[in-house]
C-alpha positions as CSV (number, residue, x, y, z in Angstrom):
1,X,-51.8,117.9,-80.2
2,X,-51.7,115.1,-77.8
3,X,-55.6,113.5,-77.4
4,X,-56.0,111.8,-74.2
5,X,-57.8,108.1,-75.4
6,X,-60.8,107.4,-72.6
7,X,-62.6,104.9,-71.9
8,X,-66.1,106.4,-72.6
9,X,-69.6,106.4,-70.3
10,X,-70.4,102.8,-69.4
11,X,-73.3,101.3,-70.1
12,X,-76.4,101.4,-67.5
13,X,-75.7,99.4,-64.5
14,X,-71.9,99.0,-65.3
15,X,-69.7,100.3,-62.8
16,X,-66.5,98.7,-63.9
17,X,-64.5,97.4,-66.7
18,X,-61.0,95.1,-67.3
19,X,-58.6,96.4,-70.3
20,X,-58.2,92.9,-71.9
21,X,-56.5,93.5,-75.3
22,X,-54.2,96.4,-77.1
23,X,-54.1,96.0,-80.9
24,X,-51.4,98.4,-81.2
25,X,-48.1,99.4,-79.7
26,X,-46.6,102.6,-78.7
27,X,-44.9,104.0,-81.3
28,X,-47.4,102.6,-83.8
29,X,-49.5,104.8,-86.4
30,X,-53.5,104.8,-85.9
31,X,-56.1,105.9,-88.0
32,X,-59.3,107.7,-87.3
33,X,-61.9,105.1,-86.1
34,X,-59.4,102.4,-86.0
35,X,-59.8,99.9,-83.4
36,X,-57.3,100.3,-80.7
37,X,-58.3,97.8,-77.5
38,X,-61.1,95.8,-75.9
39,X,-62.6,96.5,-72.9
40,X,-64.4,93.8,-71.0
41,X,-67.5,94.4,-69.0
42,X,-69.5,92.1,-66.8
43,X,-71.8,91.6,-69.7
44,X,-70.1,92.6,-73.1
45,X,-66.9,93.4,-74.9
46,X,-66.5,97.1,-75.7
47,X,-64.3,98.0,-78.2
48,X,-61.9,101.4,-78.2
49,X,-61.4,103.0,-81.3
50,X,-59.0,106.3,-82.3
51,X,-60.7,109.4,-82.0
52,X,-58.5,110.9,-84.4
53,X,-55.5,109.7,-86.8
54,X,-51.9,110.0,-85.7
55,X,-49.4,107.8,-83.5
56,X,-50.1,106.0,-80.2
57,X,-47.4,107.9,-78.5
58,X,-48.3,105.9,-74.5
59,X,-50.1,103.1,-73.1
60,X,-51.1,104.2,-69.7
61,X,-53.6,101.2,-68.9
62,X,-51.9,97.9,-69.8
63,X,-54.1,94.8,-70.2
64,X,-55.4,93.2,-67.4
65,X,-56.0,96.8,-65.6
66,X,-59.3,97.5,-63.7
67,X,-60.9,100.6,-65.1
68,X,-63.9,103.0,-64.7
69,X,-65.5,105.2,-67.4
70,X,-63.8,108.2,-68.1
71,X,-60.4,106.6,-67.4
72,X,-57.4,107.8,-69.7
73,X,-56.0,104.7,-71.2
74,X,-53.3,105.9,-73.8
75,X,-52.3,108.9,-75.4
76,X,-52.3,109.6,-79.4
77,X,-50.4,112.4,-81.1
78,X,-52.6,113.8,-83.7
79,X,-51.1,114.5,-87.3
80,X,-51.5,113.5,-90.6
81,X,-50.1,109.8,-91.1
82,X,-48.8,110.2,-94.2
83,X,-46.7,113.2,-93.4
84,X,-45.2,111.5,-90.2
85,X,-42.3,109.9,-91.1
86,X,-39.8,110.8,-88.6
87,X,-39.5,108.3,-85.7
88,X,-41.3,109.3,-82.4
89,X,-40.1,108.8,-78.7
90,X,-42.2,106.4,-77.1
91,X,-43.0,106.6,-73.1
92,X,-43.2,103.8,-71.0
93,X,-43.4,101.3,-73.8
94,X,-45.8,98.3,-73.2
95,X,-44.4,95.3,-74.9
96,X,-46.6,92.2,-76.3
97,X,-45.9,89.0,-76.5
98,X,-43.5,88.3,-79.6
99,X,-45.2,85.3,-80.8
100,X,-48.4,87.4,-81.4
101,X,-46.7,88.8,-84.3
102,X,-48.9,92.0,-83.9
103,X,-52.0,90.4,-83.0
104,X,-53.7,90.9,-79.8
105,X,-54.6,88.3,-77.3
106,X,-56.8,88.1,-74.6
107,X,-55.6,86.5,-71.4
108,X,-57.5,83.0,-71.8
109,X,-56.3,82.6,-75.3
110,X,-52.4,83.6,-74.0
111,X,-52.8,81.2,-71.1
112,X,-53.9,78.7,-73.8
113,X,-50.7,79.4,-75.9
114,X,-48.0,79.5,-73.0
115,X,-49.6,75.8,-71.7
116,X,-48.9,74.1,-75.1
117,X,-45.9,76.3,-76.0
118,X,-47.4,77.5,-79.3
119,X,-46.3,80.4,-81.2
120,X,-49.5,82.2,-82.6
121,X,-48.3,83.2,-85.3
122,X,-48.7,79.5,-87.2
123,X,-52.5,79.4,-86.1
124,X,-55.1,80.4,-88.6
125,X,-57.1,83.0,-86.6
126,X,-60.7,83.2,-87.3
127,X,-62.2,85.8,-84.9
128,X,-63.4,89.6,-85.7
129,X,-60.2,91.5,-87.2
130,X,-58.2,88.5,-87.6
131,X,-58.3,88.0,-83.9
132,X,-57.2,84.9,-82.4
133,X,-59.7,83.0,-80.4
134,X,-59.6,79.9,-78.0
135,X,-61.6,77.7,-81.0
136,X,-58.8,78.6,-83.3
137,X,-55.9,76.7,-81.0
138,X,-58.6,74.1,-80.3
139,X,-58.9,73.2,-83.8
140,X,-54.9,73.4,-84.4
141,X,-54.4,71.1,-81.9
142,X,-56.9,68.6,-83.3
143,X,-55.1,68.9,-86.4
144,X,-51.4,68.6,-85.4
145,X,-51.1,66.9,-82.2
146,X,-47.6,65.3,-83.0
147,X,-46.4,69.0,-83.3
148,X,-47.4,69.9,-80.0
149,X,-44.3,70.4,-77.6
150,X,-44.0,68.2,-74.7
151,X,-42.4,69.3,-71.3
152,X,-38.5,68.7,-71.8
153,X,-36.7,67.2,-68.7
154,X,-33.8,69.3,-68.1
155,X,-30.6,67.6,-66.6
156,X,-31.2,69.4,-63.4
157,X,-34.5,67.8,-63.0
158,X,-32.7,64.7,-64.1
159,X,-29.7,65.0,-61.4
160,X,-32.3,65.7,-58.5
161,X,-34.3,62.4,-59.5
162,X,-31.3,60.5,-59.4
163,X,-29.7,61.7,-56.2
164,X,-33.0,60.9,-54.3
165,X,-32.9,57.8,-52.4
166,X,-33.9,54.3,-54.2
167,X,-37.6,53.4,-53.7
168,X,-38.6,50.4,-51.8
169,X,-39.3,47.5,-54.3
170,X,-43.2,46.5,-54.6
171,X,-44.7,43.9,-56.2
172,X,-46.0,46.8,-58.2
173,X,-43.6,49.3,-59.5
174,X,-46.3,51.9,-60.3
175,X,-45.4,53.8,-57.1
176,X,-47.8,56.6,-56.5
177,X,-44.9,59.1,-55.0
178,X,-42.2,58.0,-57.5
179,X,-43.9,60.0,-60.2
180,X,-41.4,62.7,-61.3
181,X,-44.2,65.1,-61.8
182,X,-45.4,65.3,-58.3
183,X,-43.0,68.2,-57.5
184,X,-44.9,70.4,-59.7
185,X,-48.7,69.5,-59.3
186,X,-49.9,73.1,-57.8
187,X,-53.0,74.0,-59.6
188,X,-52.8,76.9,-62.5
189,X,-54.8,80.0,-60.8
190,X,-56.7,82.1,-63.5
191,X,-58.8,85.0,-62.6
192,X,-62.5,84.7,-63.7
193,X,-63.3,87.0,-66.5
194,X,-66.0,89.6,-65.7
195,X,-68.4,87.8,-67.8
196,X,-67.9,84.9,-65.9
197,X,-67.8,86.5,-62.8
198,X,-71.0,88.2,-63.9
199,X,-72.6,84.7,-64.9
200,X,-71.8,82.6,-61.6
201,X,-73.6,86.0,-59.6
202,X,-76.3,85.7,-61.4
203,X,-77.1,82.5,-61.1
204,X,-76.3,82.1,-57.7
205,X,-78.6,84.7,-57.2
206,X,-81.2,83.3,-59.3
207,X,-81.0,80.1,-56.9
208,X,-81.1,82.4,-53.8
209,X,-83.8,84.5,-54.7
210,X,-86.3,82.4,-57.0
211,X,-88.4,79.3,-55.5
212,X,-87.2,77.4,-58.7
213,X,-89.4,73.9,-60.2
214,X,-89.1,72.3,-63.1
215,X,-91.8,70.3,-65.0
216,X,-90.7,68.3,-67.6
217,X,-92.2,66.4,-71.0
218,X,-91.3,65.0,-74.4
219,X,-92.2,65.7,-77.8
220,X,-92.5,63.9,-80.9
221,X,-90.6,65.9,-84.0
222,X,-91.5,63.7,-86.8
223,X,-93.4,66.2,-88.7
224,X,-91.3,69.3,-87.9
225,X,-88.1,67.2,-89.2
226,X,-90.4,66.4,-92.0
227,X,-91.3,69.9,-92.9
228,X,-87.4,70.9,-92.9
229,X,-86.8,67.9,-95.3
230,X,-89.2,68.8,-97.5
231,X,-88.8,72.5,-97.7
232,X,-85.5,73.2,-96.1
233,X,-83.8,73.7,-99.4
234,X,-86.1,76.2,-100.9
235,X,-86.2,78.0,-97.7
236,X,-82.6,78.7,-98.0
237,X,-83.0,79.6,-101.4
238,X,-85.6,82.2,-100.9
239,X,-84.4,83.4,-97.5
240,X,-80.4,82.7,-97.6
241,X,-80.6,81.3,-94.2
242,X,-81.1,77.6,-92.9
243,X,-84.7,76.6,-91.7
244,X,-83.3,75.4,-88.0
245,X,-85.4,73.7,-85.3
246,X,-85.4,76.9,-83.4
247,X,-87.8,79.1,-85.2
248,X,-90.5,76.4,-84.5
249,X,-89.5,76.4,-80.5
250,X,-89.6,79.8,-80.5
251,X,-92.8,80.0,-82.4
252,X,-94.5,77.5,-80.5
253,X,-93.2,79.2,-77.2
254,X,-94.6,82.6,-78.1
255,X,-98.1,81.1,-79.0
256,X,-98.3,79.6,-75.7
257,X,-97.5,82.6,-73.9
258,X,-100.4,84.3,-75.3
259,X,-102.2,81.5,-73.4
260,X,-100.8,81.8,-70.1
261,X,-99.3,85.0,-69.7
262,X,-98.0,84.4,-65.9
263,X,-95.3,82.5,-67.7
264,X,-93.9,85.5,-69.7
265,X,-94.2,88.0,-66.7
266,X,-91.4,88.7,-63.4
267,X,-91.7,90.1,-60.2
268,X,-90.3,93.2,-58.7
269,X,-90.8,93.5,-54.7
270,X,-94.1,92.7,-54.1
271,X,-95.4,93.1,-57.5
272,X,-96.1,90.9,-60.5
273,X,-95.0,92.6,-64.1
274,X,-97.0,91.2,-66.7
275,X,-95.5,91.9,-70.3
276,X,-97.4,92.4,-73.6
277,X,-94.7,91.9,-75.4
278,X,-92.6,88.8,-76.4
279,X,-89.1,89.1,-76.5
280,X,-87.4,85.5,-76.5
281,X,-83.7,85.2,-75.2
282,X,-81.9,82.4,-77.1
283,X,-78.9,81.1,-75.1
284,X,-75.5,81.0,-77.5
285,X,-72.3,79.9,-76.2
286,X,-69.2,82.0,-76.9
287,X,-65.6,81.9,-76.2
288,X,-66.2,84.1,-73.2
289,X,-69.1,82.3,-71.4
290,X,-72.9,82.0,-72.1
291,X,-74.6,84.6,-73.3
292,X,-78.6,85.6,-74.0
293,X,-79.3,87.9,-77.1
294,X,-82.8,89.0,-77.1
295,X,-85.5,88.3,-80.1
296,X,-87.8,91.2,-79.9
297,X,-91.4,91.0,-80.7
298,X,-91.4,87.2,-81.8
299,X,-95.1,87.2,-82.2
300,X,-94.6,89.8,-85.0
301,X,-91.4,88.0,-87.1
302,X,-91.8,85.2,-89.9
303,X,-89.8,81.9,-89.6
304,X,-87.1,83.3,-91.9
305,X,-86.6,86.4,-89.8
306,X,-86.5,84.3,-86.5
307,X,-83.5,82.1,-88.1
308,X,-81.7,85.0,-89.5
309,X,-82.0,87.0,-86.5
310,X,-80.4,83.6,-84.4
311,X,-77.7,83.2,-87.0
312,X,-76.5,86.8,-86.7
313,X,-76.3,87.0,-82.9
314,X,-74.3,83.4,-83.3
315,X,-71.6,85.2,-85.7
316,X,-71.4,88.2,-83.3
317,X,-70.9,85.9,-80.1
318,X,-68.2,84.2,-82.1
319,X,-66.8,87.4,-83.2
320,X,-67.1,88.9,-79.6
321,X,-69.2,91.8,-80.9
322,X,-72.6,91.0,-78.7
323,X,-73.7,94.7,-77.5
324,X,-75.8,95.6,-74.4
325,X,-78.7,96.3,-76.5
326,X,-78.5,92.7,-78.1
327,X,-78.7,91.2,-74.6
328,X,-81.1,93.9,-72.6
329,X,-84.7,93.3,-71.6
330,X,-86.2,90.2,-72.8
331,X,-89.4,88.5,-71.0
332,X,-88.5,84.6,-71.3
333,X,-85.5,82.2,-72.5
334,X,-84.7,79.1,-74.6
335,X,-81.6,77.2,-74.0
336,X,-80.3,74.3,-76.0
337,X,-78.3,71.9,-74.0
338,X,-79.0,69.4,-76.9
339,X,-76.5,70.9,-79.0
340,X,-73.8,69.4,-76.8
341,X,-75.6,66.3,-76.4
342,X,-77.4,67.0,-73.0
343,X,-80.3,64.3,-73.0
344,X,-82.1,66.0,-69.5
345,X,-81.2,69.1,-67.4
346,X,-82.7,71.6,-65.3
347,X,-82.0,75.1,-66.7
348,X,-81.8,78.0,-64.0
349,X,-83.6,81.2,-64.6
350,X,-82.2,84.2,-66.4
351,X,-83.2,87.2,-63.6
352,X,-85.8,89.1,-63.7
353,X,-87.6,86.6,-65.7
354,X,-89.8,83.8,-64.4
355,X,-89.3,81.0,-66.6
356,X,-86.9,79.2,-69.1
357,X,-87.2,76.5,-71.6
358,X,-84.6,74.1,-71.9
359,X,-84.3,72.0,-75.1
360,X,-82.3,68.3,-75.4
361,X,-80.8,66.3,-77.7
362,X,-83.1,64.7,-80.5
363,X,-83.3,60.7,-80.1
364,X,-84.6,58.3,-81.8
365,X,-86.8,55.7,-79.4
366,X,-89.5,53.2,-79.2
367,X,-93.2,55.1,-78.5
368,X,-96.4,53.7,-78.2
369,X,-98.6,55.5,-80.4
370,X,-101.9,53.7,-80.0
371,X,-101.3,49.8,-80.2
372,X,-98.1,50.3,-82.1
373,X,-94.8,50.6,-80.9
374,X,-93.2,53.0,-83.3
375,X,-89.7,54.4,-83.7
376,X,-89.6,58.0,-83.7
377,X,-87.3,61.2,-82.8
378,X,-88.0,62.6,-79.6
379,X,-86.9,65.3,-77.6
380,X,-87.0,65.7,-73.7
381,X,-88.4,69.5,-72.8
382,X,-87.8,71.3,-69.3
383,X,-89.5,74.1,-68.0
384,X,-87.9,75.7,-64.9
385,X,-89.9,78.5,-63.2
386,X,-90.4,80.6,-60.3
387,X,-92.8,79.4,-58.1
388,X,-93.5,82.0,-56.2
389,X,-95.8,83.5,-59.2
390,X,-96.5,80.5,-61.7
391,X,-98.4,77.7,-60.2
392,X,-97.5,74.1,-61.1
393,X,-101.0,73.7,-63.3
394,X,-100.2,76.8,-65.3
395,X,-96.3,75.6,-65.9
396,X,-97.3,72.2,-66.9
397,X,-100.3,73.4,-69.3
398,X,-97.9,75.7,-70.7
399,X,-95.0,73.0,-71.5
400,X,-98.0,71.0,-73.0
401,X,-99.1,73.7,-75.3
402,X,-95.3,74.0,-76.4
403,X,-95.3,69.8,-77.1
404,X,-98.9,70.1,-79.0
405,X,-98.0,73.1,-81.3
406,X,-94.8,71.2,-82.1
407,X,-96.2,68.0,-82.8
408,X,-98.9,69.5,-85.0
409,X,-96.4,72.5,-86.9
410,X,-99.4,73.6,-89.2
411,X,-101.1,75.2,-86.2
412,X,-98.2,77.6,-85.7
413,X,-98.6,78.1,-89.6
414,X,-102.5,78.9,-89.4
415,X,-102.0,80.6,-85.8
416,X,-104.4,78.5,-84.2
């Protein structure tokens, strides 16, 4: 019996998707619930699983194709896998790169392999289900720089160069027009992924639809660092997760949002929506771009629960398994450019939220404390906010509150 393999109903607010990877080729056997393909929407990556066991007889929708809900992407001949010993006739086979050794490759990974003329089969894959990631290629290049193949000049190219009229002699022999690579300077055109295009659109909308203003402050993290040094090891033993900095910031933000509820609000037309809950988005970098999964009800979460939640999101972002539910909603966001070395930046709002906190690199520098100049671990904080509904005084006081709670972290534990 032939079964149609369909893209199921798309998540709310998503109207179109792209098929980015097939994990099977026509003629290969599949098991029920086995992952067959990846579908990329403008928010997340969706998995397509086999509804029955059998043989994938036809791929109707090749990689890179745009599709909508209920689109038939392939056909499966249902049957007991163990009983299928005879070859199957394959209709319209779609070939995958031989270098992939049966591993599905995303378009960005395939482009990177082609760029450096690499064989995917020799690179260790760390993605979910043995999937090759761009980070795997970067690690391979770092460790095997000498093995990367350089462009080879063909005899035809050499002949063309030798037949050119000699260049006039100048005092400097590094003539700009004499480079043999000048004939191949066309840019590589790569379409944006749906997620990247969505990020671009949302950031532009945020700047066009809100009156964004940023206020800055700095925080002395001496006591936070001392707590992590004293209790970090026992925290790991008890909770099986590392005590990071982010849980302190989430706690400080949550307590400060209680004092300044307008920072936790959003707009809808001419109305202000006050949220009596605290769902904090934590920006996480992934292979396909920035995603902001949500920690929900942070006012009810312990330090360990916050750290565990963040760790789970980071792993899911690395594996490409972030779901729509993970990133839906949220009343406030935190982004940390400090992990990349940023000292100061102005974060952009994550609509429809009205404020976002930007964290930066911790840097030891001299600070005047009383009549003394001491070296302290300092971090710059940046709060971007929608000035249409948030007054500057509220924004500044909110950021000062976050600063004070981090400099006296005992207040977070005592909830004062």
